[in-house]
N, C-alpha and C positions, 0 to 999 in steps of 0.2 A: 824245335825247328832246326837247330844245328845238327842234331842226329840225322834228320832226314837229308840235310845237305851233304853230310859225309858219306852216306850210303849211296849206291848207284840208283838214281831216280831221275825222272823227267825234270823235276824242279832243279836239281843240281846242273843238269845239262843246259837248261835254259839260262840260269843265272850266270854260270861260269863260262859258258861257251858263246851262245848266240847273243844274249843280252849284253854281256860285257864288251864284246868286240863291236856290236852295233852302236853302243854308247860312244865309243871312241870315234867311229866313223861319223856319227851324227854330230859330234862336237866339231870335228874337222869341217864338215859341210856347213854347219852353222857359222863357224868363224869365217869361212870363205864368203858366205851369203851376206854377213854383216858388212864386210869390207866392200863388196861389189856385187853386182848382178850381171847376168849375161844377156846377150842379144836374144837368146831363147826366151828368157823371162819377159822381155819387152814384147815379143811376138805373142806370148801367151796372154799378156794383159790385153793386147788388141783383140785377140780371139775371144777372150772372155767378155769384153765389152760388146762384141758383135753378137755373141750368143745371148747376152742380156737384151739386146735390141730385138732379136728374133722372138724371145719369150714375151717381151712387151707387145710386139706386133700380134702375136697369137692371142694374147689377152684382149687387146683392143678388137681384133677381128671377131673373137668369140662374143664379146659383149655387144658389138654392133649387130652381129647376126641375131642375137637374142632380142635386141631392140627392134629389129625389123619384123619380128613375128606379130606384134600387136598391129603394125601398119597393115599387114596382109589381112588380119582379122577384121579391122575396121573397113578397109577398102572393099572387101568382098561381102560385108554384112548387108543383108537385105534392107535393114532399117536405115542405114547410112545412105544407100543408093536411093531409097524411096524419098528420103528427106531432101536429097540434093537434086532430084530429077526435075528439071525445069518444065517438062512437058506434062506433068501430072500434078493436079491440085489435091491435097489431102484434106480430109475432114479433121475437125478438132480431135475427135476420138482416135482416129488413126495416127495423128501426129503425137498425141500423148502416149499411145502404145509404143510407137517407134522410139520416142525419147526414153521411155522406161527400158526398152531393150538395150539401147546404147549405154544407159547408165549401168546396167548389170555388167556389160562387157567392160566398161571403164573400171569397175571395182576390181576385176581380175588383173588389169594392167597395173593399177595402183599398188596392189598387194604383191605382185610377183616381179615387176620390172623396176629394179632399183636404179638403173642408169637413166631412165626416162623421167624428166621433170614434168613434162606435160605433152599432150597430143592435141593438136589443133585439127578440127574438121571444118573445112571451108568449101562451100559449094559455089558454083558459078551463078546460082540463083539467090546469092546473098545469105545462104544458110551458114550459121556460125555455131560451133560447139567445141567443148574441150572436156577434159577428164572430170571437172567438177561442175559440169552442166552450165557453163558460161558465168558462174558466180564471180570468178576472178577477172573476167575480161571487160574491157570498156565497150559498152554497147554501140557507141558511135564511131569506133575506130575504123578507118578506111583500109581494111585488109586487102581489098581487091586492087589497090593502087600501089602496093608494095612490090619492089623488084623480085623479092624472094617468092612471093605468091605467083607472080607472072611466070617465073621460071618453073615453078612446080606444076602449073597447068598449061605449059607451053605445048604447042602442037608439033613437037619434034618427032613424034612417032615412037618415043620411048615407052615401053610397057613395063619397065622395071623401076628400081629405086633411083631417085634423083637427089644427089647431095646438094644442099642449099648453103652449106658452109656457115659462116657467121652472120648473124643479124641481131639487132638490138630488140630486146623484149619491152618495147614501150607501149604495148597494148594491154598491160595488166593494170588493175586498179591500184590506188595508193596503199591499200591494205596489204598487198603482196610485196612487202619490203624486200624479201629475199630474191625476188625475180624482176621487179620493175626496173626498166632501163639497163639491166645487166645483159651481157652478151651470152648467146647460146649457139651451139652447133646443131644444125637441123638436117634431117633427111626426110624425104617425102615420097609418097606413092600415089600416082593419079587414081582417081575413082572414075570408073567408066560405067556408062549407062547400058541399057539392054541392047543398044545398037553399037556398042563399043566406042561411043564418043566420050570425050573427057567432060565430066559434069562437076568435077571438084577435085579436091586433094586432101589427103591426111598427112599431117606433118608431125614428126616426133622431135621435140626439143630435148636434147641430151644435156645432162648436168655436167658442166665443165669441171666443177670441183671434184666430182666423183671420177671423171675420166683422169684427171690429174692425180687422184688418189691411187690409181693403178701404177704410177711411177714413183710413189713416195718412198718405197723401200730402196730404190736405186738412185734416185735423183739427188742432186746437191751433195754428193759425196766426193770430197776432195776437189770441189769446184766443178763437178760435172753437172750439166743441164740436160734434161730430156724434155722435149717439147714436140708439138705437131705443127706441120705446115700444110697449107692448101696449095693448089696448082699455081696460084699467083704469089707464092712466098709470103702469105699472110699468116701470122702466128695464131693458131687456133687454140692450143692448150699450152700453158707455161706455168711453172711453179710460182712465178711472180705475176699476179693478176694484172698489174699495170702494163705488161708487155703484150697482153692478149689484144689482137686486132692490129698490132704494128706490122709494118712491112720490113722483113729481114733482107738486108743487102750486104753482101761481101763478095769478093772476087772468087769466082769458081762455083757460085751457088747453083748455076744451071746444071752442074753435074748431078745434083740430087734428083732431077727429073729425067736424066738421060738414060738411066739404067734402073733395073729393078731394085737392087740393093748394092751397097758397097761402102767404101770409106776413103777419105782423103784428108790431107792437112791443109788448113786455110787460116788466114789471119782475120779474126773477128774482134772488133772493138779494140784493136791494137794488141791482141794477145794471140799467140800461135796455138791453135787448137786442133785436135783430131776430131773430124766430123764423120759420124757413122749414121747411115740412113737406111730405112727399110720401108717397103710399101705396106699399105693396109688393104682391107677388102673394099674400101671406098675409093673409087677412081680419083687420082690426083692428090690424095691425102697421104702424107709421109710422116713417119716418126723419125725424129732427128735427135741424136745425142752428140754433145760436144764435150770433150775432155781436154783440159790443159796439157799441152805437150810436156810442160815442166814436170808434171806428175809421172808421165810415162818415162821421161829421161831419167828421173830420180831412181827408178827401179830397173832400168834397162841398160846401165853402163856395162861395157864389155869386161869380161874377166881378163886378168893378166895371164900371160902365157905360163908363168911358173905355177900359179894357183890352179890352172886348168889341168896340168899334169898330176898334181896331188889329188884333184877331184876324181880323175879317171882311175888312178891307182886305188883310191878308196872304194870306188864302185866295183872294181874288179875283185878286190879282196872280199867285199861284202857279198858278192855273188857266189864266189867259191865257198866261203864259209857257210852261207845259207844252204847251198846244195848239200854240203857234207852233213850238216846238222839235220836237215830235212830227211835225208836218206836214213840216218841212224834212228831217228824217231819214228819214221813212217813204216819201217819194216814190221815191228811188232804190232803196230796199229792195223796194218794191212791184214795180218793174220787174224786179229780179233774181228775185223770187219767181215772177212771171209766166213768166219764161224757164225756171225750174226746173220749174214745173208742166207745161210742154209736153214735158218729157223723158219718154219712155216711151209717149207717145200713138201715135206712128208709129215712132220710132227713138230711139236714145240720142245723136243728134247734138246738140251744143251750139254755138250761134252766139254768139260773144262780142260784147258791146256796150260802148260807151264810157260809163261811169257818171260821175256828178259827183264821187264820192269815190274817192280812190286805193285805199282798203281794199276797196271793192266790186269794183274792177277786178282786184285780186289774187285775191279770192275766185272771181270768174268764171273767170279763167284756170286757177287750180288745180283748180276743179271740172271744167272741161273735160278736163284731164289725168286726173283721178280717174275720171271716167265712162268714158273710153277704156280705162283699165286694168281697171275692173270688168267691162266688156263682154267683154274678152279672157279674164279669169279665169272668168267665168260659163260661157263656151263650153267652156273646157278642163275645168272641174269637171263640167259636165253630161255630157260624153262619158266622162270617167273614171268617174263614178258609175254610168252605164248599164252600162259594161263590167264594173265590179266586181260589181254586183248580179247580172248574168247569170252571171258566173263562180261566185259564191257559191251561187246557187240550183242550178246544174248540179252543183257539187261535193257539196252536201249531199244532193241527190236520188240521187246515184250510190252513196252509202254504204249498200248493202243487204247484210244478213248472208248470206254464201254457204253457211253450214252448214245453213240452214233447208231448202233444196231437197234436199240430200243426206239429211237426216233424214226428210223427207217421203217420198222414194222408198223408203227402207228400210221405213218404216211401210206403204207401199202393197204392197211385196213380201210383207211378213208377212201382210197381210190376204188377198192372193191365194192364198198357200200354204195358209192356214187355210180357204180356201173361202168367205170372207165376201163374196159377190158384191155385195150391196147397199152395204155399207160401202166396198168397193173402188171401186164406181162413184161414190159420193158424194165419196170422196177425190180421184178423178181430176177430177171437175167442179170441186171447190173449188180444187185446185191449178192447173187451167187458168185459172180466173177470176183467181186471184192473179197468175199470170204475165202474163196479158193486161192486167190493171190496171197492173202495175208497168212494163210495156214501153211504155206510152203516154207517151213522152218529150216530145212536143210540146204536151202539154196542161198549161197553167200552173196553172189552178184547176179543181177538180171540185166537184160537188154533194156535200153532206153525206150524201145517201142512198147515193151510190156508195161513199163512204168507210166507211159502216156495213156495206154488203154485203161489202166487202173484209175488214172486221174479223170479220164472222160466219164467212166462209170460213176465215180464219186461226185463229179460235178453235175451229172444228170440227176442223181438222187437229191443233191442239195438244191438244185434249181427247181425241182418239182416241189420241194418244201416251201419255196418262196414264189410259187405260181409262175415259174419261168420269168422271174423279174431280173435275172442276171444275163447280160449279153456275153457270150463266151466265144473266144476265137483261139484257134490253134494255127501256128505257122512254123513250118519246118523248112529251113533253107536248103537242105540237101538230104534226101531220103537215106543216104548212106550213113548219116549221123545216127540214125535210129538203132544201128548195131552197136553203139557205144555202150560200155558197161557202166552200171550205176548200182547204188544200194537200193534195197527194196523199201517201199513206203517212204519215198523221198518227197514227192510232190504233194501228197495228200495233207501232211501237216502244214505245208506252206499255204495251200489253198484254204485250209481250215482257219489259219491265222488271218487271212484276208477277210473271210466271212465274218469272223467274230470281232476283230479289232477295226478293220478298215470300214466295214459297213455296219458294225455294231448290231449284227443279226437283223437288220432292217434295210435291205438293199432297195434303193430307189434310183432308177436309171443307172444301175450298177454295171460295170464292165470288168471282165477278167480276161487278160490275154496271156497265152503261153507261147513262147517263141524259142526255137532251137536253132542255134547258129554255131559255126566253127570259129575258133580263135587260135592264137599262136600256141597256147598251152594245152589245147584240147577242144572241149565242147562247152558252150555256155548256154544254160537254160534260164530264161528270164520269165518271171511271173509278175505281171503288172496289173494293178487295180486302180480305179479312180476314186478310191475312198477318201477318208478324212486325213490320211497321211499321219505323220508323226511330228510331234514337237521336237525342238532341238535337244532338249534334255532327254526325252525318251530315246531319240536316235543315238545320242552319245552313250546312254546306258546300255543299249543293245549292242553297240559296237564294242564296248568294253567286255561284255559277256561273251561275245563271239571270239574275242582274242584271248580270253583267259579260261579258267575253269568255272563250271557252272554246277550249282547244287540243286537245279530245278527238278521238281518231281511232278507227277501228274501226267497230263496228256503230252504227246510228242509236240514240240514246238520248234522254232527256228534253231534254238541252241542245240537241242538234241540231234537234229538233222545234220547240223554242222559238225558235231562231234563224231557222228557215225561216218560221215564222208572222210574226215581226217584220219580216223582209226583205220579205215579201209584203204584209202589211196595215199595218205601222207599229208603233212601240214601245208603243202603248196595248194591244196584244193579245199573247197568248202563254200561257204555262203558269204555274201556281202549284201548290204541293204542301202538303197538310195531312196530318200523320202523327204517330202516337204509338207509342212502342215497345210491341210486343206488342198493339197495338190497331188494326192495319190502316192503310192508306194510301189517300188520295183525291187524284187528279190532276185539276185543273180546267183546261180549255182554253177560252179566251175568243176568239170570232171575231166579225167585224163584223155578220153577219146575212145577209139574203137577197141573192142576186146582183142 
């Protein structure tokens, strides 16, 4: 190490020049900072607190906006509107179906919305519901007499969200120990009927402890308090639960509501504090932070004039020395960077140069060796990848089910024997089209229109096998989408999968629908059946196979189609499956778009 320090090197320059003098300057600055702080530091403390409030407000606004989404879903849900409609009487079967639909929607809210503790659905026709289907609510509670309910369904003409602020949750059963008689902050959205009249409301009760948790990293540090006030100066959220619901009073508090955001100094409970406030996305709701001024003064005393002169001198010396050292070190590095920038313009050839520093010479030589090895590896990898991709594509395209041709010929023989001339002719034409399409081995990509024609021929033959027992529909949102590129024999395996697995080769009232629509990434083709669907375990197994490697052999299936699409267009495209047991299956195929 000492030998390297003695020779001319970057290490020696850093240690003896830049680092040595910077240590002296930092020592002087530290000594000055320990004795005193400047007015600038005090202003920086105030600015940092204000930035903290802005970040807290953005966090609250984001979480409140996230909490509003379930209200929109409930308020616009057809089942909620139907159950709250006072002008329509539902049968028991209809009511049960609507309740199930609301329960499914409630599961999503419970799983995804961590800030919401509960959602109340209250109709003017005395309909009551919540996220757990009224299990935790008192059945005889007079919701319709509560001021917060009357405000939520008031005829003020508001079509947006209504803040209800604080109210006591005294409508829960005694089993709900964490909620009963506790305070909650609520926002509501009116539910309107088909004539746009208010027929009820949905109310989101927010968890005050979780809202307060957004401030935990910054609150109660050096006596700081962060809390929330409503338009009546009532404390909504506070680190001390006992203060929630109290009315905050001090001289100058009206300034909090007079402007969007700001700060001022006030006396609160006999202590001088810096008050910082910031609005939220909810009208009238403010985030307030109070910091003892003693904390600010302790870090913001002005520097003495003599120490200020030393500080400025140190800063000047540090700047000059930094410039000199930077210039000395940057020149050879600049030469090296210029050499590296030229690599790749015409070739990967690196011409070594004699640099001032030993370290740069070592870097240049090693980089030359590295570039040579990279060039060799790139060539080898490129050739190998091309060969592997061609082999995989040919292998996957060759996995065609040999039994289909035999079954089709048997079907054709039956039609001829029975004397069905028209059906026999149609079968021959469809089979010839299928064979001609599958034998075009040199064609890498085809248009989506050709693939759909092939699917129609295949479905015609399959449907004849089952005596036209399958109802088939095709829907194309935009004929221009048919010019999109795709891989050959993409839809046939998906349809075969529906016949074999969804209908178990015994279609009764079977339906298969093929739909082509545009999407942000390109084109989406969906193949939907009303078969038996998949169990949860089967769906999870298929999802894992689509995401990873598959060793499947035999006929072309969903996994092989997905692999062919990814090999042709990239990992961003391929298949996805949505299915429920005894509720049908939909296979989505995503392609890039037009050729």
